C-alpha positions as CSV (number, residue, x, y, z in Angstrom):
1,M,-6.2,17.8,15.4
2,E,-4.6,14.5,16.3
3,P,-3.8,12.6,13.1
4,K,-5.3,9.1,12.8
5,F,-2.7,8.2,10.3
6,S,0.9,8.7,11.4
7,N,3.9,7.4,9.7
8,S,7.2,9.1,10.3
9,D,9.0,6.9,7.8
10,I,7.5,8.5,4.7
11,H,7.5,12.2,5.5
12,Y,10.3,14.8,5.6
13,N,11.4,15.6,9.2
14,K,12.6,19.1,9.9
15,E,14.3,17.9,13.0
16,F,16.7,15.6,11.2
17,D,16.7,16.3,7.5
18,D,18.3,19.0,5.3
19,V,17.5,21.3,2.5
20,D,19.9,21.4,-0.5
21,E,21.0,24.4,-2.6
22,D,18.0,24.0,-4.9
23,G,15.5,24.1,-2.1
24,V,14.8,20.3,-2.3
25,L,14.3,18.6,1.1
26,V,16.7,15.8,1.5
27,I,18.1,13.2,4.0
28,N,20.9,14.8,6.0
29,A,24.5,14.4,4.8
30,A,25.6,12.0,7.5
31,N,22.8,9.6,6.7
32,R,23.3,9.9,2.9
33,K,26.9,8.9,3.4
34,I,26.1,5.6,5.2
35,A,23.2,4.7,2.9
36,K,23.7,1.3,1.2
37,F,21.4,2.4,-1.7
38,P,21.8,6.2,-2.0
39,E,20.1,6.2,-5.4
40,F,16.9,5.1,-3.6
41,L,17.0,7.8,-0.9
42,P,13.9,10.0,-0.6
43,T,13.8,13.7,-1.7
44,W,10.9,16.1,-1.3
45,D,10.6,18.9,-3.9
46,P,8.1,21.6,-2.7
47,R,7.8,22.8,-6.3
48,E,6.3,19.4,-7.5
49,K,2.6,19.8,-7.9
50,Y,0.1,17.3,-9.3
51,P,-3.7,17.5,-10.0
52,P,-6.2,15.1,-8.4
53,L,-6.4,11.7,-10.1
54,K,-9.0,11.4,-12.9
55,F,-11.1,8.5,-13.7
56,H,-9.5,5.9,-16.0
57,K,-10.6,2.6,-17.3
58,Y,-8.5,-0.3,-16.2
59,Q,-8.0,-3.9,-17.4
60,D,-6.2,-6.1,-15.0
61,R,-3.3,-7.9,-16.9
62,G,-4.3,-11.0,-15.0
63,S,-7.5,-11.3,-17.0
64,L,-5.3,-11.9,-20.1
65,A,-3.1,-14.6,-18.5
66,D,-2.9,-18.3,-19.2
67,P,-4.0,-20.0,-15.9
68,A,-1.5,-22.8,-16.4
69,F,1.3,-20.2,-15.8
70,P,3.6,-21.7,-18.6
71,N,5.8,-18.5,-18.7
72,L,6.0,-17.7,-15.0
73,F,6.6,-21.3,-14.1
74,P,8.0,-23.0,-17.2
75,K,8.0,-26.8,-17.4
76,G,11.4,-28.1,-16.2
77,G,12.4,-24.8,-14.7
78,D,14.6,-24.7,-11.6
79,F,12.3,-23.0,-9.1
80,T,10.3,-23.7,-6.0
81,V,6.8,-22.5,-5.0
82,R,5.6,-22.6,-1.5
83,K,2.3,-21.6,0.0
84,I,2.9,-19.3,3.0
85,T,-0.6,-20.0,4.4
86,P,-3.1,-22.4,2.9
87,K,-5.5,-19.6,1.7
88,F,-3.2,-16.7,0.8
89,G,0.4,-15.9,0.3
90,T,3.0,-17.7,-1.9
91,E,6.8,-17.6,-1.7
92,V,8.8,-18.3,-4.9
93,S,12.5,-18.9,-5.3
94,G,14.3,-19.3,-8.7
95,V,12.2,-16.9,-10.7
96,Q,13.7,-13.6,-11.7
97,L,10.9,-11.0,-12.1
98,S,13.1,-8.7,-14.2
99,Q,13.5,-11.4,-16.8
100,L,9.8,-12.2,-17.4
101,N,8.3,-11.6,-20.8
102,D,4.9,-9.9,-21.2
103,A,3.0,-13.2,-21.0
104,G,4.9,-14.0,-17.8
105,K,4.0,-10.6,-16.3
106,D,0.3,-11.3,-17.1
107,E,0.6,-14.6,-15.3
108,L,2.2,-12.9,-12.4
109,A,-0.8,-10.6,-12.1
110,L,-3.2,-13.5,-12.2
111,L,-1.3,-15.4,-9.5
112,L,-1.3,-12.2,-7.4
113,A,-5.1,-11.9,-7.8
114,Q,-5.5,-15.5,-6.7
115,R,-3.0,-15.6,-3.8
116,K,-3.0,-11.9,-2.9
117,V,0.6,-11.8,-1.4
118,L,3.6,-13.0,-3.4
119,L,7.2,-13.1,-2.1
120,F,10.0,-13.5,-4.6
121,N,13.5,-14.2,-3.3
122,D,16.9,-13.1,-4.6
123,Q,15.7,-10.4,-7.0
124,D,17.9,-7.9,-8.8
125,F,15.6,-4.8,-8.7
126,A,17.9,-3.0,-6.3
127,S,21.0,-3.4,-8.5
128,K,19.1,-2.2,-11.5
129,G,18.1,1.1,-9.9
130,P,15.0,3.3,-9.6
131,E,14.3,3.7,-13.3
132,F,14.0,0.0,-13.9
133,A,11.6,-0.5,-11.0
134,V,9.4,2.3,-12.4
135,E,9.4,0.8,-15.9
136,F,8.5,-2.7,-14.5
137,G,5.5,-1.2,-12.6
138,K,4.3,0.7,-15.7
139,Y,3.6,-2.5,-17.6
140,F,0.7,-3.3,-15.3
141,G,-1.0,0.2,-15.4
142,P,-0.6,3.8,-14.4
143,L,1.6,4.4,-11.3
144,H,0.6,6.5,-8.3
145,I,2.6,9.6,-7.3
146,H,2.3,9.9,-3.6
147,P,1.1,13.3,-2.3
148,S,3.6,13.7,0.5
149,S,6.1,10.9,0.7
150,G,9.7,11.1,-0.5
151,S,10.9,9.7,-3.9
152,P,14.3,9.4,-5.6
153,K,15.1,12.5,-7.6
154,G,13.6,12.2,-11.1
155,H,11.4,9.2,-10.1
156,P,8.3,10.5,-8.4
157,E,6.4,7.2,-8.9
158,L,8.6,5.5,-6.3
159,H,7.4,5.9,-2.8
160,I,10.2,5.6,-0.3
161,T,10.0,4.6,3.4
162,Y,13.1,5.5,5.4
163,R,13.4,5.0,9.2
164,R,16.2,7.2,10.4
165,P,19.0,6.1,12.6
166,E,19.0,9.2,14.8
167,K,19.0,8.7,18.6
168,G,15.5,9.1,20.0
169,E,13.7,8.3,16.8
170,L,11.9,5.2,18.2
171,G,11.3,7.0,21.5
172,R,9.6,9.8,19.7
173,I,7.4,7.3,17.8
174,F,6.3,5.6,21.1
175,N,6.2,8.7,23.2
176,E,2.4,8.9,23.2
177,R,1.3,5.4,22.3
178,V,2.2,1.8,23.1
179,T,2.1,0.5,19.5
180,N,2.6,2.0,16.1
181,T,0.9,-0.7,14.1
182,S,-1.2,1.0,11.4
183,W,-3.3,-1.4,9.4
184,H,-4.4,-0.1,6.0
185,S,-4.5,-0.7,2.3
186,D,-2.5,1.7,0.3
187,I,-4.0,5.1,-0.9
188,S,-7.6,4.0,-0.5
189,Y,-8.6,7.6,-0.5
190,E,-7.9,8.0,-4.2
191,L,-10.6,7.9,-6.8
192,T,-8.8,4.9,-8.3
193,P,-6.8,3.3,-5.5
194,S,-3.8,1.1,-5.9
195,K,-4.6,-2.3,-7.4
196,F,-1.4,-3.8,-6.1
197,T,2.0,-2.8,-4.6
198,V,5.5,-3.9,-5.4
199,F,7.6,-3.5,-2.3
200,Q,11.3,-4.2,-1.4
201,V,13.2,-3.6,1.8
202,L,16.7,-2.5,0.8
203,E,18.2,-2.2,4.2
204,S,17.1,-3.0,7.7
205,G,18.2,-4.3,11.0
206,D,16.5,-7.2,12.7
207,G,12.8,-6.9,12.8
208,G,10.8,-4.4,10.7
209,D,8.6,-7.2,9.4
210,T,5.4,-6.6,7.4
211,V,2.2,-8.3,8.5
212,F,-0.7,-8.9,6.0
213,A,-4.3,-9.7,6.7
214,D,-6.7,-11.5,4.2
215,T,-9.8,-9.3,3.9
216,Q,-11.4,-11.7,1.4
217,E,-11.3,-14.5,4.0
218,A,-12.5,-12.0,6.6
219,Y,-15.6,-11.5,4.4
220,R,-16.1,-15.2,4.0
221,R,-16.0,-15.6,7.8
222,L,-19.1,-13.4,8.2
223,S,-22.6,-14.9,8.5
224,P,-24.7,-14.7,5.3
225,R,-27.0,-12.3,7.1
226,M,-24.1,-10.0,8.0
227,Q,-22.7,-10.2,4.4
228,K,-26.1,-9.2,3.0
229,M,-26.4,-6.3,5.5
230,L,-23.0,-4.9,4.5
231,E,-23.5,-5.0,0.8
232,G,-24.7,-1.7,-0.5
233,L,-22.9,0.3,2.2
234,H,-20.2,2.8,1.4
235,V,-17.2,4.3,3.2
236,L,-15.8,7.8,3.0
237,H,-12.0,7.6,2.7
238,T,-9.8,10.7,3.0
239,S,-6.1,11.7,3.0
240,E,-6.7,14.8,5.2
241,D,-4.9,13.3,8.2
242,Q,-2.0,12.0,6.2
243,A,-1.5,15.5,4.8
244,F,-1.7,17.0,8.2
245,N,0.9,14.6,9.5
246,S,3.3,15.6,6.7
247,S,2.7,19.3,7.3
248,I,3.5,19.3,11.0
249,Q,6.8,17.6,10.3
250,G,7.7,20.3,7.8
251,G,6.9,18.2,4.7
252,I,5.3,18.8,1.4
253,Q,2.0,18.4,-0.4
254,R,2.4,17.5,-4.1
255,R,-1.3,17.0,-4.3
256,K,-4.1,18.6,-2.2
257,P,-5.9,16.2,0.2
258,V,-8.6,14.2,-1.5
259,S,-11.7,12.2,-0.3
260,N,-13.7,9.6,-2.1
261,I,-16.5,7.2,-1.3
262,H,-16.0,3.5,-2.0
263,P,-18.1,0.3,-1.5
264,L,-17.6,-1.3,1.9
265,I,-17.7,-4.7,0.1
266,R,-15.4,-4.7,-2.9
267,L,-15.5,-7.1,-5.9
268,D,-12.3,-8.2,-7.6
269,P,-13.0,-8.2,-11.3
270,V,-10.5,-11.0,-12.0
271,T,-11.4,-13.6,-9.4
272,K,-15.0,-12.3,-8.7
273,E,-14.1,-12.6,-5.0
274,K,-15.5,-10.1,-2.4
275,S,-13.5,-8.5,0.3
276,I,-14.1,-6.1,3.2
277,F,-12.8,-2.8,1.9
278,V,-12.3,-0.8,5.1
279,N,-9.3,1.1,6.3
280,R,-8.6,2.4,9.8
281,G,-6.0,4.7,8.5
282,F,-8.1,6.4,5.8
283,G,-11.7,5.2,6.2
284,R,-13.8,7.7,8.3
285,R,-17.5,7.0,8.0
286,I,-20.1,4.6,6.5
287,V,-22.1,7.3,4.7
288,E,-25.5,5.5,5.0
289,L,-25.3,5.2,8.8
290,K,-25.4,7.6,11.7
291,K,-22.1,8.4,13.5
292,E,-22.4,6.0,16.4
293,E,-23.7,3.2,14.1
294,S,-20.8,3.7,11.7
295,E,-18.2,3.8,14.4
296,Y,-19.5,0.6,16.0
297,L,-19.6,-1.3,12.7
298,L,-16.2,-0.1,11.4
299,N,-14.6,-1.0,14.7
300,F,-16.0,-4.5,14.5
301,L,-14.8,-5.0,10.9
302,N,-11.3,-3.5,11.6
303,D,-11.0,-5.6,14.7
304,L,-11.9,-8.7,12.8
305,I,-9.1,-8.0,10.3
306,E,-6.5,-6.8,12.7
307,K,-6.9,-9.2,15.6
308,S,-7.7,-12.5,13.7
309,H,-4.2,-14.1,13.5
310,D,-5.7,-16.9,11.5
311,L,-6.3,-14.4,8.7
312,Q,-2.7,-13.2,8.7
313,L,0.8,-13.8,7.5
314,R,4.1,-12.1,8.4
315,V,7.1,-11.4,6.1
316,N,10.5,-11.2,7.6
317,W,12.8,-9.1,5.4
318,E,16.0,-10.5,6.9
319,G,17.7,-7.1,6.8
320,G,17.3,-6.9,3.0
321,V,20.2,-9.3,2.4
322,K,18.1,-11.8,0.5
323,N,16.7,-9.2,-1.9
324,K,13.1,-10.2,-1.3
325,V,10.4,-8.5,-3.4
326,A,6.8,-8.6,-2.3
327,L,3.7,-8.0,-4.4
328,F,0.4,-7.5,-2.6
329,H,-3.1,-6.8,-3.6
330,N,-4.6,-3.8,-2.0
331,S,-8.2,-4.8,-2.8
332,G,-7.9,-8.1,-0.9
333,V,-5.4,-7.5,1.9
334,Q,-4.5,-5.0,4.5
335,H,-1.0,-4.6,5.9
336,T,1.1,-2.9,8.6
337,A,4.8,-2.5,9.3
338,S,6.1,-3.5,12.6
339,F,8.2,-1.1,14.6
340,D,10.4,-3.6,16.5
341,T,13.8,-2.7,15.1
342,V,16.6,-1.5,17.4
343,E,17.2,2.2,17.7
344,G,19.9,3.2,15.4
345,D,19.0,0.7,12.7
346,V,18.0,2.2,9.3
347,R,15.0,0.7,7.6
348,H,15.0,1.7,3.9
349,A,12.5,0.4,1.3
350,F,10.8,1.4,-1.9
351,R,7.2,0.9,-3.1
352,I,5.5,1.0,-6.5
353,S,1.7,1.4,-6.6
354,V,-0.2,0.4,-9.7
355,L,-3.5,2.3,-9.9
356,A,-6.6,0.1,-10.5
357,E,-10.2,0.4,-11.4
358,R,-12.5,2.5,-9.3
359,P,-13.7,0.1,-6.6
360,I,-17.0,-1.6,-7.4
361,E,-19.4,-3.9,-5.7
362,K,-21.0,-5.3,-8.8
363,I,-19.3,-6.4,-12.0
364,E,-21.7,-4.4,-14.2
365,D,-20.3,-1.2,-12.7
366,L,-16.7,-2.0,-13.8
367,N,-15.1,1.0,-15.7
368,K,-18.3,3.1,-15.6
369,E,-17.3,6.7,-15.4
370,D,-20.7,7.8,-14.2
371,Y,-20.8,5.2,-11.3
372,S,-21.7,7.2,-8.2
373,P,-21.6,5.5,-4.8
374,G,-22.7,8.5,-2.8
375,D,-22.8,12.3,-2.4
376,L,-19.1,13.1,-1.5
377,E,-19.8,16.8,-0.6
378,Q,-22.6,15.8,1.8
379,A,-20.6,13.0,3.4
380,F,-17.6,15.1,4.0
381,A,-19.7,18.0,5.4
382,S,-21.2,15.5,7.9
383,L,-17.7,14.4,8.9
384,K,-16.6,17.9,9.5
385,A,-19.6,18.6,11.6
386,E,-18.8,15.8,14.1
């Protein structure tokens, strides 16, 4: 089985990493010694086990916000706000996220729903440590615990990406492929996927940018006839390949692989905007279509998102020295890391994922526990039979 999702930055690697005296998998001693943010280094505890996610009702904090943003952008404040592209992405300087009151955080959620990618410069998250980052995320909703990635000890809600400095690491990544771009939206396989992600690169060499694509604008680009055809279709998402990728590197599974069916066209409850909710990393099959039909249509939609540079923006982390924190909506964008760093450079980052509503295509289905987009057992059996 060749994994369709492969990310060496999030899993334990038995070739390079260590096991401590308690049986916890850890980054090796040499790399721990040179880490600029050791408190954010990943650990993998094989004893940690979690059940599958259960349905929960969700209210986006943005729906409670003042659309004039008086707390996020107070009158007379010393800040700058710049659109990264005309239709999505905003960069802010002079606003400290850690100092926002609850009303300011609600306005932050609304701005994120509207602009989909937010970049805040000169933030103090890293200096405040993992616990503060976790508590900040919890204000917006329940946080995801990743099934196989590393997390700082005692803070399983933080998902850590860590590109190792060992010689041959980049060569191994590109040994069998010419690119390692992996477009996706985070954890779309969960019953209630991530609403949005808070992400900060703590340390990096040159490169290692993150590229984002606007899947709401991608939907708007389609002809009315195509939009109508796509509505009512559903996609099977699964974490099977991600779990396999972890296991072959000697990693862990905190939670057994899961699969769920979600609408292909997703509605944002705050903005009422529609987006194309596909995912090359985790999306496997349009359940209403035959195999060849599904592959053809998914390839078209994924290519639209991935290859249309006029739907995209790119964030340069500048080695982490500017302490940039990004927030991005997983229902309205896809993203991919770029693997263009020089061999020997560490790339160390943390992610917080706020769990959202179960994806819907119609507003009347919001927070309905009995909402059923398809027969999961039958869909997965068809996939296994291919």
